[in-house]
Biopython code that builds the backbone (N, CA, C, O; Angstrom):
import numpy as np
from Bio.PDB.StructureBuilder import StructureBuilder

atoms = [
    (1, "MET", "N", (-103.154, 27.039, -67.802)),
    (1, "MET", "CA", (-103.344, 25.719, -68.348)),
    (1, "MET", "C", (-104.045, 24.858, -67.298)),
    (1, "MET", "O", (-103.705, 24.890, -66.115)),
    (2, "ARG", "N", (-105.010, 24.105, -67.752)),
    (2, "ARG", "CA", (-105.724, 23.178, -66.867)),
    (2, "ARG", "C", (-105.083, 21.794, -66.956)),
    (2, "ARG", "O", (-104.310, 21.505, -67.870)),
    (3, "HIS", "N", (-105.414, 20.972, -66.014)),
    (3, "HIS", "CA", (-104.889, 19.601, -66.012)),
    (3, "HIS", "C", (-105.286, 18.863, -67.286)),
    (3, "HIS", "O", (-104.495, 18.088, -67.824)),
    (4, "THR", "N", (-106.502, 19.095, -67.774)),
    (4, "THR", "CA", (-106.946, 18.406, -68.989)),
    (4, "THR", "C", (-106.091, 18.783, -70.190)),
    (4, "THR", "O", (-105.768, 17.930, -71.017)),
    (5, "GLU", "N", (-105.725, 20.051, -70.289)),
    (5, "GLU", "CA", (-104.856, 20.464, -71.393)),
    (5, "GLU", "C", (-103.466, 19.849, -71.242)),
    (5, "GLU", "O", (-102.863, 19.411, -72.222)),
    (6, "PHE", "N", (-102.965, 19.819, -70.013)),
    (6, "PHE", "CA", (-101.664, 19.194, -69.775)),
    (6, "PHE", "C", (-101.674, 17.752, -70.274)),
    (6, "PHE", "O", (-100.781, 17.342, -71.017)),
    (7, "TRP", "N", (-102.688, 16.983, -69.864)),
    (7, "TRP", "CA", (-102.741, 15.575, -70.260)),
    (7, "TRP", "C", (-102.984, 15.405, -71.759)),
    (7, "TRP", "O", (-102.494, 14.446, -72.357)),
    (8, "SER", "N", (-103.717, 16.304, -72.361)),
    (8, "SER", "CA", (-103.916, 16.252, -73.814)),
    (8, "SER", "C", (-102.591, 16.442, -74.544)),
    (8, "SER", "O", (-102.297, 15.746, -75.516)),
    (9, "ARG", "N", (-101.800, 17.395, -74.061)),
    (9, "ARG", "CA", (-100.485, 17.623, -74.674)),
    (9, "ARG", "C", (-99.565, 16.422, -74.467)),
    (9, "ARG", "O", (-98.850, 16.011, -75.382)),
    (10, "MET", "N", (-99.591, 15.873, -73.274)),
    (10, "MET", "CA", (-98.766, 14.691, -72.999)),
    (10, "MET", "C", (-99.127, 13.557, -73.956)),
    (10, "MET", "O", (-98.244, 12.925, -74.537)),
    (11, "GLU", "N", (-100.414, 13.303, -74.116)),
    (11, "GLU", "CA", (-100.866, 12.222, -74.998)),
    (11, "GLU", "C", (-100.526, 12.518, -76.449)),
    (11, "GLU", "O", (-100.199, 11.603, -77.204)),
    (12, "ALA", "N", (-100.597, 13.770, -76.847)),
    (12, "ALA", "CA", (-100.273, 14.135, -78.225)),
    (12, "ALA", "C", (-98.807, 13.849, -78.548)),
    (12, "ALA", "O", (-98.480, 13.483, -79.677)),
    (13, "HIS", "N", (-97.934, 14.012, -77.573)),
    (13, "HIS", "CA", (-96.500, 13.834, -77.820)),
    (13, "HIS", "C", (-95.986, 12.442, -77.470)),
    (13, "HIS", "O", (-95.013, 11.975, -78.062)),
    (14, "LEU", "N", (-96.621, 11.786, -76.528)),
    (14, "LEU", "CA", (-96.115, 10.490, -76.081)),
    (14, "LEU", "C", (-97.066, 9.330, -76.357)),
    (14, "LEU", "O", (-96.684, 8.168, -76.222)),
    (15, "GLY", "N", (-98.279, 9.633, -76.736)),
    (15, "GLY", "CA", (-99.275, 8.590, -76.947)),
    (15, "GLY", "C", (-100.076, 8.349, -75.679)),
    (15, "GLY", "O", (-99.587, 8.551, -74.567)),
    (16, "ALA", "N", (-101.307, 7.916, -75.866)),
    (16, "ALA", "CA", (-102.216, 7.742, -74.730)),
    (16, "ALA", "C", (-101.734, 6.680, -73.753)),
    (16, "ALA", "O", (-101.978, 6.798, -72.552)),
    (17, "SER", "N", (-101.071, 5.669, -74.230)),
    (17, "SER", "CA", (-100.612, 4.586, -73.352)),
    (17, "SER", "C", (-99.333, 4.949, -72.606)),
    (17, "SER", "O", (-99.180, 4.623, -71.429)),
    (18, "TYR", "N", (-98.417, 5.626, -73.294)),
    (18, "TYR", "CA", (-97.113, 5.894, -72.694)),
    (18, "TYR", "C", (-97.089, 7.162, -71.840)),
    (18, "TYR", "O", (-96.283, 7.253, -70.914)),
    (19, "ALA", "N", (-97.941, 8.135, -72.121)),
    (19, "ALA", "CA", (-97.928, 9.405, -71.387)),
    (19, "ALA", "C", (-98.046, 9.216, -69.875)),
    (19, "ALA", "O", (-97.252, 9.799, -69.137)),
    (20, "PRO", "N", (-99.007, 8.422, -69.382)),
    (20, "PRO", "CA", (-99.090, 8.274, -67.928)),
    (20, "PRO", "C", (-97.898, 7.524, -67.331)),
    (20, "PRO", "O", (-97.497, 7.796, -66.200)),
    (21, "VAL", "N", (-97.341, 6.598, -68.076)),
    (21, "VAL", "CA", (-96.160, 5.862, -67.605)),
    (21, "VAL", "C", (-94.984, 6.821, -67.469)),
    (21, "VAL", "O", (-94.290, 6.826, -66.452)),
    (22, "TRP", "N", (-94.767, 7.623, -68.493)),
    (22, "TRP", "CA", (-93.673, 8.596, -68.482)),
    (22, "TRP", "C", (-93.864, 9.575, -67.337)),
    (22, "TRP", "O", (-92.913, 9.893, -66.622)),
    (23, "ALA", "N", (-95.091, 10.054, -67.161)),
    (23, "ALA", "CA", (-95.390, 11.025, -66.105)),
    (23, "ALA", "C", (-95.149, 10.447, -64.715)),
    (23, "ALA", "O", (-94.833, 11.185, -63.782)),
    (24, "ASP", "N", (-95.296, 9.145, -64.573)),
    (24, "ASP", "CA", (-95.080, 8.490, -63.283)),
    (24, "ASP", "C", (-93.621, 8.138, -63.022)),
    (24, "ASP", "O", (-93.239, 7.951, -61.866)),
    (25, "GLN", "N", (-92.796, 8.042, -64.059)),
    (25, "GLN", "CA", (-91.455, 7.500, -63.884)),
    (25, "GLN", "C", (-90.309, 8.471, -64.163)),
    (25, "GLN", "O", (-89.223, 8.298, -63.610)),
    (26, "PHE", "N", (-90.515, 9.479, -64.996)),
    (26, "PHE", "CA", (-89.420, 10.357, -65.388)),
    (26, "PHE", "C", (-89.261, 11.484, -64.376)),
    (26, "PHE", "O", (-90.145, 12.330, -64.242)),
    (27, "VAL", "N", (-88.148, 11.497, -63.672)),
    (27, "VAL", "CA", (-87.860, 12.504, -62.642)),
    (27, "VAL", "C", (-87.169, 13.694, -63.303)),
    (27, "VAL", "O", (-86.251, 13.529, -64.106)),
    (28, "MET", "N", (-87.624, 14.887, -62.952)),
    (28, "MET", "CA", (-87.082, 16.105, -63.559)),
    (28, "MET", "C", (-86.486, 17.022, -62.493)),
    (28, "MET", "O", (-87.136, 17.356, -61.502)),
    (29, "SER", "N", (-85.244, 17.415, -62.717)),
    (29, "SER", "CA", (-84.588, 18.314, -61.771)),
    (29, "SER", "C", (-85.277, 19.670, -61.723)),
    (29, "SER", "O", (-85.277, 20.330, -60.683)),
    (30, "GLU", "N", (-85.872, 20.095, -62.852)),
    (30, "GLU", "CA", (-86.584, 21.376, -62.888)),
    (30, "GLU", "C", (-87.760, 21.407, -61.919)),
    (30, "GLU", "O", (-88.235, 22.476, -61.536)),
    (31, "LEU", "N", (-88.219, 20.230, -61.530)),
    (31, "LEU", "CA", (-89.346, 20.123, -60.603)),
    (31, "LEU", "C", (-88.885, 19.654, -59.225)),
    (31, "LEU", "O", (-89.672, 19.114, -58.448)),
    (32, "GLY", "N", (-87.620, 19.861, -58.936)),
    (32, "GLY", "CA", (-87.104, 19.499, -57.619)),
    (32, "GLY", "C", (-86.993, 18.005, -57.394)),
    (32, "GLY", "O", (-87.124, 17.530, -56.266)),
    (33, "GLY", "N", (-86.752, 17.261, -58.468)),
    (33, "GLY", "CA", (-86.611, 15.815, -58.347)),
    (33, "GLY", "C", (-87.931, 15.067, -58.316)),
    (33, "GLY", "O", (-87.985, 13.918, -57.878)),
    (34, "LEU", "N", (-88.984, 15.703, -58.772)),
    (34, "LEU", "CA", (-90.302, 15.054, -58.837)),
    (34, "LEU", "C", (-90.613, 14.611, -60.251)),
    (34, "LEU", "O", (-90.058, 15.125, -61.223)),
    (35, "THR", "N", (-91.507, 13.652, -60.343)),
    (35, "THR", "CA", (-92.058, 13.293, -61.642)),
    (35, "THR", "C", (-93.173, 14.283, -61.961)),
    (35, "THR", "O", (-93.586, 15.059, -61.098)),
    (36, "ALA", "N", (-93.658, 14.254, -63.192)),
    (36, "ALA", "CA", (-94.761, 15.141, -63.568)),
    (36, "ALA", "C", (-95.983, 14.877, -62.700)),
    (36, "ALA", "O", (-96.620, 15.817, -62.226)),
    (37, "ARG", "N", (-96.313, 13.619, -62.490)),
    (37, "ARG", "CA", (-97.500, 13.299, -61.680)),
    (37, "ARG", "C", (-97.319, 13.750, -60.231)),
    (37, "ARG", "O", (-98.243, 14.302, -59.633)),
    (38, "GLU", "N", (-96.138, 13.518, -59.667)),
    (38, "GLU", "CA", (-95.874, 13.961, -58.297)),
    (38, "GLU", "C", (-95.993, 15.480, -58.180)),
    (38, "GLU", "O", (-96.546, 15.997, -57.210)),
    (39, "ALA", "N", (-95.471, 16.180, -59.177)),
    (39, "ALA", "CA", (-95.527, 17.642, -59.165)),
    (39, "ALA", "C", (-96.976, 18.125, -59.222)),
    (39, "ALA", "O", (-97.364, 19.023, -58.476)),
    (40, "LEU", "N", (-97.765, 17.533, -60.099)),
    (40, "LEU", "CA", (-99.175, 17.920, -60.188)),
    (40, "LEU", "C", (-99.897, 17.617, -58.883)),
    (40, "LEU", "O", (-100.675, 18.434, -58.389)),
    (41, "ASP", "N", (-99.635, 16.437, -58.330)),
    (41, "ASP", "CA", (-100.278, 16.050, -57.066)),
    (41, "ASP", "C", (-99.856, 16.962, -55.914)),
    (41, "ASP", "O", (-100.609, 17.141, -54.957)),
    (42, "ALA", "N", (-98.658, 17.535, -56.003)),
    (42, "ALA", "CA", (-98.159, 18.436, -54.962)),
    (42, "ALA", "C", (-98.696, 19.857, -55.126)),
    (42, "ALA", "O", (-98.408, 20.735, -54.313)),
    (43, "GLY", "N", (-99.476, 20.074, -56.185)),
    (43, "GLY", "CA", (-100.072, 21.384, -56.392)),
    (43, "GLY", "C", (-99.285, 22.330, -57.271)),
    (43, "GLY", "O", (-99.626, 23.508, -57.373)),
    (44, "ILE", "N", (-98.243, 21.839, -57.906)),
    (44, "ILE", "CA", (-97.486, 22.680, -58.833)),
    (44, "ILE", "C", (-98.360, 22.911, -60.059)),
    (44, "ILE", "O", (-99.001, 21.984, -60.555)),
    (45, "ALA", "N", (-98.385, 24.137, -60.541)),
    (45, "ALA", "CA", (-99.244, 24.516, -61.663)),
    (45, "ALA", "C", (-98.934, 23.668, -62.900)),
    (45, "ALA", "O", (-97.768, 23.451, -63.230)),
    (46, "PRO", "N", (-99.969, 23.196, -63.575)),
    (46, "PRO", "CA", (-99.756, 22.385, -64.780)),
    (46, "PRO", "C", (-98.885, 23.067, -65.831)),
    (46, "PRO", "O", (-98.132, 22.392, -66.532)),
    (47, "VAL", "N", (-98.971, 24.388, -65.954)),
    (47, "VAL", "CA", (-98.137, 25.075, -66.938)),
    (47, "VAL", "C", (-96.662, 24.962, -66.572)),
    (47, "VAL", "O", (-95.820, 24.818, -67.458)),
    (48, "ARG", "N", (-96.336, 25.025, -65.296)),
    (48, "ARG", "CA", (-94.934, 24.867, -64.867)),
    (48, "ARG", "C", (-94.464, 23.436, -65.121)),
    (48, "ARG", "O", (-93.336, 23.219, -65.564)),
    (49, "VAL", "N", (-95.320, 22.473, -64.843)),
    (49, "VAL", "CA", (-94.972, 21.069, -65.091)),
    (49, "VAL", "C", (-94.789, 20.855, -66.589)),
    (49, "VAL", "O", (-93.855, 20.175, -67.015)),
    (50, "TRP", "N", (-95.696, 21.444, -67.398)),
    (50, "TRP", "CA", (-95.579, 21.273, -68.844)),
    (50, "TRP", "C", (-94.267, 21.852, -69.354)),
    (50, "TRP", "O", (-93.631, 21.255, -70.223)),
    (51, "ARG", "N", (-93.852, 22.993, -68.836)),
    (51, "ARG", "CA", (-92.586, 23.585, -69.286)),
    (51, "ARG", "C", (-91.403, 22.671, -68.976)),
    (51, "ARG", "O", (-90.460, 22.585, -69.763)),
    (52, "ALA", "N", (-91.449, 21.998, -67.848)),
    (52, "ALA", "CA", (-90.393, 21.045, -67.513)),
    (52, "ALA", "C", (-90.434, 19.844, -68.455)),
    (52, "ALA", "O", (-89.394, 19.366, -68.908)),
    (53, "VAL", "N", (-91.641, 19.360, -68.746)),
    (53, "VAL", "CA", (-91.799, 18.242, -69.692)),
    (53, "VAL", "C", (-91.303, 18.667, -71.065)),
    (53, "VAL", "O", (-90.559, 17.938, -71.722)),
    (54, "TRP", "N", (-91.720, 19.847, -71.491)),
    (54, "TRP", "CA", (-91.314, 20.385, -72.789)),
    (54, "TRP", "C", (-89.794, 20.394, -72.924)),
    (54, "TRP", "O", (-89.253, 19.983, -73.951)),
    (55, "ALA", "N", (-89.114, 20.862, -71.893)),
    (55, "ALA", "CA", (-87.648, 20.911, -71.916)),
    (55, "ALA", "C", (-87.051, 19.507, -71.918)),
    (55, "ALA", "O", (-86.101, 19.239, -72.654)),
    (56, "ALA", "N", (-87.597, 18.617, -71.107)),
    (56, "ALA", "CA", (-87.065, 17.255, -71.012)),
    (56, "ALA", "C", (-87.212, 16.499, -72.326)),
    (56, "ALA", "O", (-86.349, 15.701, -72.689)),
    (57, "LEU", "N", (-88.305, 16.752, -73.033)),
    (57, "LEU", "CA", (-88.534, 16.058, -74.294)),
    (57, "LEU", "C", (-87.876, 16.745, -75.481)),
    (57, "LEU", "O", (-87.826, 16.184, -76.575)),
    (58, "GLY", "N", (-87.374, 17.948, -75.274)),
    (58, "GLY", "CA", (-86.738, 18.685, -76.370)),
    (58, "GLY", "C", (-87.717, 19.059, -77.463)),
    (58, "GLY", "O", (-87.399, 18.983, -78.650)),
    (59, "LEU", "N", (-88.903, 19.461, -77.058)),
    (59, "LEU", "CA", (-89.939, 19.810, -78.034)),
    (59, "LEU", "C", (-89.667, 21.184, -78.630)),
    (59, "LEU", "O", (-88.970, 21.997, -78.024)),
    (60, "PRO", "N", (-90.218, 21.451, -79.825)),
    (60, "PRO", "CA", (-89.989, 22.750, -80.463)),
    (60, "PRO", "C", (-90.647, 23.894, -79.682)),
    (60, "PRO", "O", (-91.592, 23.683, -78.922)),
    (61, "ALA", "N", (-90.131, 25.093, -79.884)),
    (61, "ALA", "CA", (-90.632, 26.269, -79.179)),
    (61, "ALA", "C", (-92.124, 26.471, -79.394)),
    (61, "ALA", "O", (-92.806, 26.984, -78.507)),
    (62, "SER", "N", (-92.638, 26.086, -80.532)),
    (62, "SER", "CA", (-94.063, 26.249, -80.819)),
    (62, "SER", "C", (-94.951, 25.434, -79.891)),
    (62, "SER", "O", (-96.148, 25.702, -79.793)),
    (63, "GLU", "N", (-94.393, 24.455, -79.217)),
    (63, "GLU", "CA", (-95.161, 23.593, -78.313)),
    (63, "GLU", "C", (-95.102, 24.056, -76.863)),
    (63, "GLU", "O", (-95.721, 23.452, -75.987)),
    (64, "ARG", "N", (-94.372, 25.105, -76.618)),
    (64, "ARG", "CA", (-94.198, 25.578, -75.253)),
    (64, "ARG", "C", (-95.488, 26.164, -74.754)),
    (64, "ARG", "O", (-95.558, 26.624, -73.615)),
]
sb = StructureBuilder()
sb.init_structure("model")
sb.init_model(0)
sb.init_chain("A")
sb.init_seg("    ")
for serial, (resi, resn, name, xyz) in enumerate(atoms, 1):
    if name == "N":
        sb.init_residue(resn, " ", resi, " ")
    sb.init_atom(name, np.array(xyz, "f"), 0.0, 1.0, " ", f" {name:<3s}", serial, name[0])
structure = sb.get_structure()
């Protein structure tokens, strides 16, 4: 998964305005206490970050 796909998925589920806010503020234990943006900036693969987001949002398996 590329960063562009990650952000497209985020916007699809949270909206274009709220996705970046959520990514900057929601801390996930699956990512070692980082937010999605911090994890991406630290070099964690977008697919791993997306899986943490997917779990945090309780999205259906089809969105994994």
